[in-house]
C-alpha positions as a Markdown table, in Angstrom:
| # | Residue | x | y | z |
|---|---|---|---|---|
| 1 | Met | 98.5 | 67.1 | 70.1 |
| 2 | Ile | 97.1 | 67.0 | 73.3 |
| 3 | Phe | 96.6 | 70.3 | 75.2 |
| 4 | Val | 95.5 | 71.5 | 78.6 |
| 5 | Lys | 92.5 | 74.0 | 79.3 |
| 6 | Thr | 91.3 | 75.1 | 83.0 |
| 7 | Phe | 87.9 | 75.7 | 83.8 |
| 8 | Lys | 87.4 | 77.5 | 87.4 |
| 9 | Gly | 84.2 | 77.8 | 89.8 |
| 10 | Tyr | 82.6 | 77.4 | 92.9 |
| 11 | Glu | 81.4 | 74.1 | 94.3 |
| 12 | Asp | 77.6 | 75.0 | 95.6 |
| 13 | Lys | 77.1 | 76.6 | 91.5 |
| 14 | Val | 78.2 | 73.1 | 89.2 |
| 15 | Gln | 76.2 | 73.5 | 86.8 |
| 16 | Asp | 77.3 | 76.9 | 85.8 |
| 17 | Leu | 80.5 | 75.7 | 86.1 |
| 18 | Asp | 79.4 | 72.7 | 83.5 |
| 19 | Arg | 77.2 | 74.9 | 81.0 |
| 20 | Thr | 80.7 | 77.2 | 80.4 |
| 21 | Val | 83.0 | 73.5 | 79.8 |
| 22 | Asn | 80.4 | 72.3 | 76.9 |
| 23 | Glu | 79.4 | 75.4 | 75.3 |
| 24 | Trp | 83.5 | 76.1 | 75.5 |
| 25 | Ile | 84.5 | 72.5 | 73.4 |
| 26 | Ala | 80.4 | 72.7 | 70.7 |
| 27 | Val | 82.7 | 76.2 | 69.4 |
| 28 | Asn | 86.3 | 74.7 | 69.6 |
| 29 | Lys | 85.0 | 72.0 | 68.6 |
| 30 | Val | 87.7 | 69.3 | 70.4 |
| 31 | Ile | 87.8 | 66.0 | 71.3 |
| 32 | Val | 87.9 | 65.2 | 74.5 |
| 33 | Arg | 90.3 | 63.9 | 76.4 |
| 34 | Asp | 89.7 | 63.1 | 79.7 |
| 35 | Val | 88.2 | 65.7 | 82.7 |
| 36 | Lys | 89.6 | 65.4 | 85.9 |
| 37 | Thr | 88.3 | 67.6 | 88.9 |
| 38 | Gly | 89.5 | 69.1 | 92.3 |
| 39 | Leu | 87.8 | 71.4 | 94.9 |
| 40 | Ser | 89.9 | 73.2 | 97.6 |
| 41 | His | 88.2 | 75.5 | 101.0 |
| 42 | Glu | 89.7 | 78.1 | 102.4 |
| 43 | Gln | 89.8 | 78.0 | 106.4 |
| 44 | Gly | 87.1 | 80.3 | 107.3 |
| 45 | Ser | 86.1 | 81.7 | 103.5 |
| 46 | Arg | 83.2 | 84.5 | 104.2 |
| 47 | Ser | 81.2 | 82.8 | 100.9 |
| 48 | Gly | 80.9 | 79.1 | 103.1 |
| 49 | Ser | 81.7 | 77.3 | 99.8 |
| 50 | Gly | 84.9 | 76.0 | 98.0 |
| 51 | Asp | 86.6 | 76.4 | 94.6 |
| 52 | Leu | 85.5 | 73.5 | 91.7 |
| 53 | Val | 88.8 | 73.6 | 89.3 |
| 54 | Tyr | 87.7 | 70.9 | 86.0 |
| 55 | Thr | 90.9 | 70.6 | 84.2 |
| 56 | Val | 90.3 | 69.5 | 80.5 |
| 57 | Leu | 93.1 | 66.9 | 78.3 |
| 58 | Tyr | 92.3 | 67.7 | 74.7 |
| 59 | Glu | 93.5 | 67.0 | 71.1 |
| 60 | Ala | 93.1 | 69.0 | 68.7 |
| 61 | Asp | 96.3 | 70.9 | 65.9 |
| 62 | Gln | 95.5 | 73.9 | 68.0 |
| 63 | Pro | 95.5 | 75.3 | 71.6 |
| 64 | His | 91.8 | 77.2 | 72.3 |
| 65 | Asp | 92.1 | 79.3 | 74.6 |
| 66 | Gly | 88.1 | 80.4 | 73.9 |
| 67 | Gly | 88.8 | 83.9 | 74.1 |
| 68 | Ala | 85.2 | 84.9 | 76.5 |
| 69 | Phe | 85.6 | 81.4 | 78.4 |
């Protein structure tokens, strides 16, 4: 079956988000079918950074919430 998993991070910390997604893929041994990205900015935010969202479509026998991920 095909499932969806969404990961959220900050645009100025792409490496951290990449590492989290890659670890989740390795731990759960899923077959990735596609990855979509999205970026949002909040007007006047104090951090000066937007949210980065990865949506991963993956194939597996059951959904993998990933526990700590």
